[in-house]
N, CA, C and O atoms as a MOPAC input file, in Angstrom:
PM7 MOZYME 1SCF
protein

 N    -14.86100 1    42.35500 1    56.00000 1
 C    -15.77000 1    42.75700 1    56.74400 1
 C    -15.14400 1    44.35000 1    57.41800 1
 O    -13.91600 1    44.38700 1    57.50100 1
 N    -15.86000 1    45.55400 1    57.86100 1
 C    -15.19500 1    46.19100 1    58.47600 1
 C    -15.79600 1    46.70900 1    59.54900 1
 O    -16.75900 1    46.18900 1    60.11300 1
 N    -15.23700 1    47.78900 1    59.88500 1
 C    -15.80200 1    47.79100 1    61.48600 1
 C    -17.30300 1    48.60700 1    61.18300 1
 O    -17.73200 1    49.04600 1    60.11600 1
 N    -17.88300 1    48.62600 1    62.48200 1
 C    -19.08800 1    49.65600 1    62.27400 1
 C    -18.80600 1    50.68800 1    62.82000 1
 O    -19.05400 1    50.74700 1    64.02400 1
 N    -18.19900 1    51.85800 1    62.16400 1
 C    -17.91300 1    52.74800 1    62.57300 1
 C    -18.59100 1    53.95700 1    61.50000 1
 O    -19.01400 1    53.78300 1    60.35700 1
 N    -18.53200 1    55.14300 1    62.24900 1
 C    -18.78200 1    56.30100 1    61.13600 1
 C    -17.64300 1    56.79700 1    60.10100 1
 O    -16.49000 1    56.37300 1    60.17700 1
 N    -18.09900 1    57.80900 1    59.04400 1
 C    -16.49600 1    58.20400 1    58.58200 1
 C    -16.82600 1    59.81600 1    58.87000 1
 O    -16.92000 1    60.65500 1    57.97500 1
 N    -16.99300 1    60.10200 1    60.39600 1
 C    -16.84000 1    61.37900 1    60.51200 1
 C    -15.18200 1    61.47200 1    60.77500 1
 O    -14.66500 1    62.58400 1    60.67600 1
 N    -14.22900 1    60.14800 1    61.15700 1
 C    -13.02000 1    60.73600 1    61.33700 1
 C    -12.32900 1    60.81800 1    59.96600 1
 O    -11.25400 1    61.41800 1    59.94700 1
 N    -12.73600 1    60.36300 1    58.95900 1
 C    -11.69600 1    60.34400 1    58.30100 1
 C    -12.56900 1    61.06400 1    56.63100 1
 O    -12.83500 1    60.54500 1    55.54600 1
 N    -12.78500 1    62.57500 1    57.26000 1
 C    -13.13200 1    63.50900 1    56.76700 1
 C    -11.92000 1    63.55800 1    55.33500 1
 O    -12.28900 1    63.61900 1    54.16200 1
 N    -10.68800 1    63.52100 1    55.71400 1
 C     -9.79300 1    63.98700 1    54.75600 1
 C     -9.17200 1    62.70800 1    53.62300 1
 O     -8.14700 1    62.90800 1    52.97200 1
 N     -9.96900 1    61.39900 1    53.52100 1
 C     -9.37900 1    60.80000 1    52.52300 1
 C    -10.71100 1    60.09500 1    52.23800 1
 O    -11.80100 1    60.53600 1    52.60300 1
 N    -10.49000 1    58.77200 1    51.43800 1
 C    -11.84700 1    58.59300 1    50.84800 1
 C    -12.19600 1    57.25400 1    51.72900 1
 O    -11.28900 1    56.46100 1    51.98300 1
 N    -12.90400 1    57.13100 1    51.97200 1
 C    -13.51500 1    56.40300 1    53.74000 1
 C    -13.69200 1    54.70700 1    52.82200 1
 O    -13.28400 1    53.68900 1    53.38300 1
 N    -14.18400 1    54.65600 1    51.74300 1
 C    -14.36400 1    53.47800 1    51.00800 1
 C    -13.53900 1    52.72500 1    50.29400 1
 O    -13.79200 1    51.60900 1    49.83900 1
 N    -12.00400 1    53.66400 1    50.13700 1
 C    -10.62700 1    52.93400 1    50.07200 1
 C    -10.18000 1    52.71700 1    51.01800 1
 O     -9.02400 1    52.38700 1    50.74900 1
 N    -10.34000 1    52.66500 1    52.18300 1
 C     -9.72100 1    52.35200 1    53.60000 1
 C     -9.66200 1    51.09800 1    53.86200 1
 O    -10.65500 1    50.41600 1    54.11800 1
 N     -7.40100 1    50.28600 1    53.78700 1
 C     -7.87600 1    49.40000 1    54.27800 1
 C     -7.57600 1    49.03400 1    55.50100 1
 O     -6.39400 1    49.29600 1    55.72700 1
 N     -8.30700 1    48.36600 1    56.72700 1
 C     -8.36300 1    48.74300 1    57.78300 1
 C     -7.41300 1    47.55400 1    58.07500 1
 O     -6.97700 1    47.79800 1    59.20000 1
 N     -7.06300 1    46.80900 1    57.79600 1
 C     -5.90500 1    45.79100 1    57.94900 1
 C     -4.53700 1    46.77100 1    58.12700 1
 O     -3.90900 1    47.08800 1    59.13800 1
 N     -4.38900 1    47.04600 1    56.97600 1
 C     -2.67000 1    47.56700 1    56.43100 1
 C     -3.37300 1    49.05600 1    57.13900 1
 O     -2.87800 1    49.29400 1    58.24000 1
 N     -3.94000 1    49.60200 1    56.89500 1
 C     -3.53900 1    50.78400 1    57.97300 1
 C     -4.46800 1    50.74800 1    59.75300 1
 O     -5.27900 1    51.45000 1    60.35800 1
 N     -4.13000 1    50.18500 1    59.85200 1
 C     -4.84300 1    49.24200 1    61.64400 1
 C     -4.41300 1    51.14400 1    62.70200 1
 O     -4.95200 1    51.78800 1    63.60200 1
 N     -3.15000 1    51.28400 1    61.80700 1
 C     -2.39400 1    52.38900 1    63.22800 1
 C     -3.43400 1    53.32300 1    62.65900 1
 O     -4.11800 1    53.62900 1    63.63600 1
 N     -3.87900 1    53.89200 1    61.67600 1
 C     -4.15100 1    55.25300 1    60.91800 1
 C     -5.63100 1    55.05700 1    61.67100 1
 O     -6.10400 1    55.91900 1    62.41200 1
 N     -6.17500 1    54.00500 1    61.41800 1
 C     -7.41100 1    53.85900 1    61.85900 1
 C     -7.85400 1    54.54800 1    63.20600 1
 O     -8.64100 1    55.41300 1    63.59000 1
 N     -6.87700 1    53.65100 1    63.72700 1
 C     -7.44400 1    53.69600 1    65.51900 1
 C     -6.81000 1    55.19800 1    65.93900 1
 O     -7.24000 1    55.87600 1    66.87200 1
 N     -5.90200 1    55.50300 1    65.21600 1
 C     -5.55100 1    57.18500 1    65.60800 1
 C     -6.60300 1    58.09200 1    65.22900 1
 O     -6.90500 1    59.02400 1    65.97300 1
 N     -7.09900 1    57.92300 1    64.29600 1
 C     -8.31600 1    58.73700 1    63.68700 1
 C     -9.26800 1    58.64600 1    64.73900 1
 O     -9.64000 1    59.60300 1    65.41700 1
 N     -9.59200 1    57.65900 1    64.83900 1
 C    -11.16400 1    57.10500 1    65.26200 1
 C    -11.12600 1    57.50500 1    67.02900 1
 O    -12.02800 1    57.92800 1    67.75300 1
 N     -9.90800 1    57.22300 1    67.28800 1
 C     -9.60400 1    57.49600 1    68.90600 1
 C     -9.69200 1    59.05300 1    69.30600 1
 O    -10.22500 1    59.43500 1    70.34700 1
 N     -9.07500 1    59.94700 1    68.30300 1
 C     -8.91800 1    61.27500 1    68.37400 1
 C    -10.14600 1    61.84800 1    68.21000 1
 O    -10.75700 1    62.39500 1    69.12800 1
 N    -10.57900 1    61.74100 1    66.96900 1
 C    -11.83300 1    62.38600 1    65.97700 1
 C    -12.99700 1    61.98000 1    66.17300 1
 O    -13.89800 1    62.78800 1    66.39500 1
 N    -13.25100 1    60.43000 1    66.12600 1
 C    -14.30500 1    59.52200 1    66.15400 1
 C    -15.51500 1    59.72200 1    67.22500 1
 O    -15.26400 1    60.43400 1    68.19800 1
 N    -16.64900 1    59.21600 1    67.12900 1
 C    -17.47900 1    59.59500 1    68.04400 1
 C    -17.24600 1    58.18400 1    69.27500 1
 O    -16.44600 1    57.25400 1    69.16800 1
 N    -17.93100 1    58.36100 1    70.05200 1
 C    -17.85600 1    57.10400 1    71.18400 1
 C    -18.27200 1    56.11800 1    70.64100 1
 O    -17.50000 1    55.16700 1    70.76500 1
 N    -19.56100 1    55.81900 1    69.83500 1
 C    -19.78200 1    54.19100 1    69.21500 1
 C    -18.56600 1    54.36800 1    68.24000 1
 O    -18.47500 1    53.23100 1    67.77900 1
 N    -17.72000 1    55.00300 1    67.73600 1
 C    -16.66800 1    54.60900 1    66.64500 1
 C    -15.72100 1    54.07100 1    67.47400 1
 O    -15.05500 1    53.15700 1    66.98800 1
 N    -15.39600 1    54.53400 1    69.04900 1
 C    -14.11100 1    54.15100 1    69.45500 1
 C    -14.64000 1    52.77000 1    70.71600 1
 O    -13.81800 1    52.14700 1    71.38800 1
 N    -15.70100 1    52.61600 1    70.75900 1
 C    -16.05200 1    51.27000 1    70.62100 1
 C    -16.27200 1    50.70000 1    69.53600 1
 O    -15.51400 1    49.73100 1    69.50400 1
 N    -16.95100 1    50.74700 1    68.50900 1
 C    -16.66000 1    49.93200 1    67.28700 1
 C    -15.57100 1    49.41700 1    66.59200 1
 O    -15.55400 1    48.54400 1    65.72500 1
 N    -14.27800 1    50.34200 1    67.28700 1
 C    -12.45600 1    49.69500 1    66.68700 1
 C    -12.21600 1    48.93200 1    67.49300 1
 O    -11.78200 1    47.88900 1    67.00200 1
 N    -12.31500 1    48.92500 1    68.98700 1
 C    -12.05900 1    48.39100 1    69.71800 1
 C    -12.92500 1    46.99300 1    69.40700 1
 O    -12.32300 1    45.92800 1    69.27300 1
 N    -13.89100 1    47.04600 1    69.33800 1
 C    -14.54500 1    45.16400 1    68.95400 1
 C    -13.89000 1    44.73200 1    68.32100 1
 O    -13.47600 1    43.58300 1    68.47600 1
 N    -13.33400 1    46.00200 1    66.74500 1
 C    -13.21900 1    45.00200 1    65.93900 1
 C    -11.71000 1    44.62000 1    65.47300 1
 O    -11.43900 1    43.88200 1    64.52600 1
 N    -10.65000 1    45.36700 1    66.45400 1
 C     -9.41000 1    45.20200 1    66.67100 1
 C     -9.09700 1    44.55400 1    67.61900 1
 O     -8.11500 1    43.84400 1    67.40300 1
 N     -9.82200 1    44.43700 1    69.32300 1
 C     -9.63400 1    43.63500 1    70.00500 1
 C     -8.72300 1    44.62400 1    70.80000 1
 O     -7.93800 1    45.42200 1    70.29000 1
 N     -9.00600 1    44.40200 1    72.41500 1
 C     -7.81400 1    45.63100 1    73.27800 1
 C     -6.10600 1    45.12900 1    73.23400 1
 O     -5.17900 1    45.89000 1    73.51100 1
 N     -5.94200 1    43.63200 1    72.80800 1
 C     -4.35300 1    43.23100 1    73.32400 1
 C     -3.99700 1    43.82800 1    71.39800 1
 O     -2.79500 1    44.02900 1    71.22000 1
 N     -4.58700 1    43.99700 1    70.55400 1
 C     -4.35000 1    44.39900 1    69.59000 1
 C     -3.65900 1    45.91400 1    69.39400 1
 O     -2.50200 1    46.20000 1    69.08700 1
 N     -4.79900 1    46.76900 1    69.68600 1
 C     -4.96000 1    48.21600 1    70.25900 1
 C     -3.69400 1    48.25200 1    70.90900 1
 O     -2.77700 1    48.83900 1    70.33500 1
 N     -3.46600 1    47.62800 1    72.19800 1
 C     -2.60900 1    47.75200 1    73.07900 1
 C     -0.94900 1    47.53200 1    72.58200 1
 O      0.10600 1    47.94800 1    73.06100 1
 N     -1.23200 1    46.75700 1    71.50500 1
 C      0.10900 1    46.97000 1    70.85800 1
 C      0.88400 1    47.72800 1    70.16500 1
 O      2.09800 1    47.90400 1    70.26800 1
 N     -0.28000 1    48.41200 1    69.06400 1
 C      0.33900 1    49.06400 1    67.85300 1
 C      0.16200 1    50.63200 1    68.28500 1
 O      0.90300 1    51.49400 1    67.81200 1
 N     -0.98100 1    50.96300 1    69.31300 1
 C     -1.53600 1    52.46900 1    69.47900 1
 C     -0.39800 1    52.79200 1    70.17000 1
 O     -0.31600 1    54.01700 1    70.07200 1
 N      0.54600 1    52.37600 1    70.82600 1
 C      1.86600 1    53.06400 1    71.23700 1
 C      2.74100 1    53.87900 1    70.74500 1
 O      3.32800 1    54.81800 1    71.28200 1
 N      2.80800 1    53.36400 1    69.42100 1
 C      3.38800 1    53.80600 1    68.51700 1
 C      3.27500 1    55.34600 1    67.62300 1
 O      4.16900 1    55.88900 1    66.97500 1
 N      1.91200 1    55.79500 1    67.83900 1
 C      0.34200 1    56.16600 1    67.25300 1
 C      1.51200 1    58.10500 1    67.08400 1
 O      2.14900 1    58.38400 1    68.09900 1
 N      1.58300 1    58.76700 1    66.29800 1
 C      2.44600 1    59.97600 1    66.53300 1
 C      1.60000 1    61.02100 1    66.98600 1
 O      2.04600 1    62.16800 1    67.00200 1
 N      0.29900 1    60.75400 1    67.40100 1
 C     -0.20600 1    62.22800 1    67.83200 1
 C     -1.43600 1    61.33700 1    68.55800 1
 O     -1.97700 1    60.43800 1    67.91400 1
 N     -1.77800 1    61.59000 1    69.71200 1
 C     -3.39800 1    61.68100 1    70.38600 1
 C     -3.33400 1    62.71000 1    71.42000 1
 O     -2.47100 1    63.15000 1    72.17900 1
 N     -4.87500 1    62.98600 1    71.10700 1
 C     -4.58800 1    63.94200 1    72.33100 1
 C     -4.92000 1    63.80300 1    73.45500 1
 O     -5.59500 1    62.79600 1    73.67000 1
 N     -4.60200 1    64.73500 1    74.66900 1
 C     -4.65000 1    64.73300 1    76.28100 1
 C     -5.37100 1    63.56000 1    76.91700 1
 O     -5.07400 1    62.57700 1    77.59600 1
 N     -6.59400 1    64.18100 1    76.31800 1
 C     -7.40500 1    63.03000 1    77.04400 1
 C     -7.59700 1    61.39400 1    76.72300 1
 O     -7.62700 1    60.35900 1    77.38900 1
 N     -7.72800 1    61.82900 1    75.09000 1
 C     -7.44400 1    60.12200 1    74.66300 1
 C     -5.83200 1    59.58400 1    75.25800 1
 O     -5.78200 1    58.35700 1    75.32900 1
 N     -5.05000 1    60.01200 1    75.51600 1
 C     -3.43500 1    59.22200 1    76.08100 1
 C     -3.71800 1    58.71700 1    77.33100 1
 O     -3.17400 1    57.70200 1    77.76600 1
 N     -5.39300 1    60.04000 1    78.56900 1
 C     -5.40800 1    59.37600 1    79.79700 1
 C     -6.27900 1    57.98100 1    79.69600 1
 O     -6.32500 1    56.82700 1    80.12000 1
 N     -7.08400 1    59.13300 1    78.63100 1
 C     -7.86100 1    57.07700 1    78.56700 1
 C     -7.44600 1    55.81100 1    78.23300 1
 O     -7.63200 1    54.69100 1    78.70900 1
 N     -6.80200 1    56.28700 1    77.24500 1
 C     -6.21500 1    54.91000 1    76.81700 1
 C     -5.48900 1    54.34900 1    77.98900 1
 O     -5.91700 1    53.33700 1    78.54300 1
 N     -4.27900 1    55.03000 1    78.44500 1
 C     -3.71300 1    54.02300 1    79.72300 1
 C     -4.55200 1    53.97100 1    81.07800 1
 O     -3.96900 1    53.52200 1    82.06500 1
 N     -5.60800 1    54.30900 1    81.17900 1
 C     -6.69100 1    53.83000 1    82.05600 1
 C     -7.07900 1    52.39900 1    81.40800 1
 O     -7.28400 1    51.47100 1    82.19200 1
 N     -7.18600 1    52.18200 1    80.06800 1
 C     -8.24200 1    51.06000 1    80.04200 1
 C     -7.09200 1    50.24500 1    79.49000 1
 O     -7.28700 1    49.11800 1    79.94500 1
 N     -5.52000 1    50.21000 1    78.42500 1
 C     -4.72000 1    49.57700 1    78.60400 1
 C     -3.70800 1    49.32200 1    79.60300 1
 O     -2.60500 1    48.80500 1    79.42500 1
 N     -4.10700 1    49.65500 1    80.44100 1
 C     -2.95000 1    49.77800 1    81.94400 1
 C     -2.26400 1    49.36900 1    81.32300 1
 O     -2.05600 1    48.26500 1    80.81800 1
 N     -1.34700 1    51.37100 1    81.31900 1
 C     -0.08900 1    51.60400 1    80.24300 1
 C     -0.28000 1    53.32500 1    80.96800 1
 O     -1.11800 1    54.06700 1    81.48200 1
 N      1.41600 1    53.24700 1    80.48500 1
 C      1.41300 1    54.64200 1    81.30700 1
 C      2.00000 1    55.33900 1    80.23400 1
 O      2.50900 1    54.83000 1    79.23500 1
 N      1.86700 1    56.90000 1    80.58400 1
 C      1.46400 1    58.03200 1    79.56800 1
 C      3.59000 1    57.71900 1    78.79000 1
 O      3.87900 1    57.51200 1    77.61200 1
 N      4.57000 1    57.81200 1    79.97300 1
 C      5.75500 1    57.31500 1    78.88600 1
 C      5.98500 1    56.18800 1    77.90100 1
 O      6.86200 1    56.09300 1    77.04300 1
 N      4.95800 1    55.31500 1    78.22800 1
 C      4.95100 1    54.02100 1    77.22800 1
 C      4.60700 1    54.56900 1    75.79900 1
 O      4.90000 1    53.67400 1    75.00700 1
 N      4.08300 1    55.71600 1    75.09800 1
 C      3.95700 1    55.82100 1    74.15400 1
 C      4.59700 1    57.26400 1    73.72700 1
 O      4.77200 1    58.32900 1    74.32100 1
 N      4.85300 1    56.79800 1    72.45400 1
 C      5.60900 1    57.38400 1    71.42800 1
 C      5.74400 1    58.88300 1    71.35700 1
 O      6.77300 1    59.55900 1    71.34800 1
 N      4.00100 1    59.39700 1    71.29000 1
 C      3.69600 1    60.79400 1    71.13300 1
 C      3.81600 1    61.65600 1    72.33900 1
 O      3.80800 1    62.88700 1    72.33100 1
 N      3.95200 1    60.72200 1    73.59000 1
 C      4.17100 1    61.88600 1    74.80000 1
 C      5.82500 1    61.50600 1    74.95900 1
 O      6.41000 1    62.44600 1    75.49500 1
 N      6.38000 1    60.80400 1    74.75600 1
 C      7.79200 1    61.11200 1    74.48300 1
 C      8.73000 1    62.36200 1    74.07700 1
 O      9.61500 1    62.99100 1    74.65800 1
 N      8.03700 1    62.43400 1    72.63200 1
 C      8.18900 1    62.92600 1    71.37900 1
 C      7.80100 1    64.51300 1    71.72700 1
 O      8.56500 1    65.44300 1    71.46500 1
 N      6.60100 1    64.66400 1    72.30700 1
 C      6.42900 1    65.97000 1    72.94200 1
 C      7.07300 1    66.20600 1    74.52600 1
 O      6.48800 1    67.14400 1    75.06900 1
 N      7.87400 1    65.73800 1    75.18600 1
 C      8.13700 1    66.03500 1    76.43300 1
 C      9.77200 1    66.61500 1    76.12600 1
 O     10.46500 1    67.02800 1    77.05600 1

């Protein structure tokens, strides 16, 4: 089963060949940075907040608004994220 999301955030790859389990961090990063609100809700339902909370902190890039949003919903600090520390 795949998450209920659009292909919008995956313009650079073949969406149909994407392995949502093996590439979970990639999927989270792409959807959170470039997907619609419905896509974001779709991955939250698919992966669950505990898994997102655990994996997304290792993301290499998150837009500033996305990082702020994630800090709020996941109860994390910006300094918990690799991408924030890498750029600071």
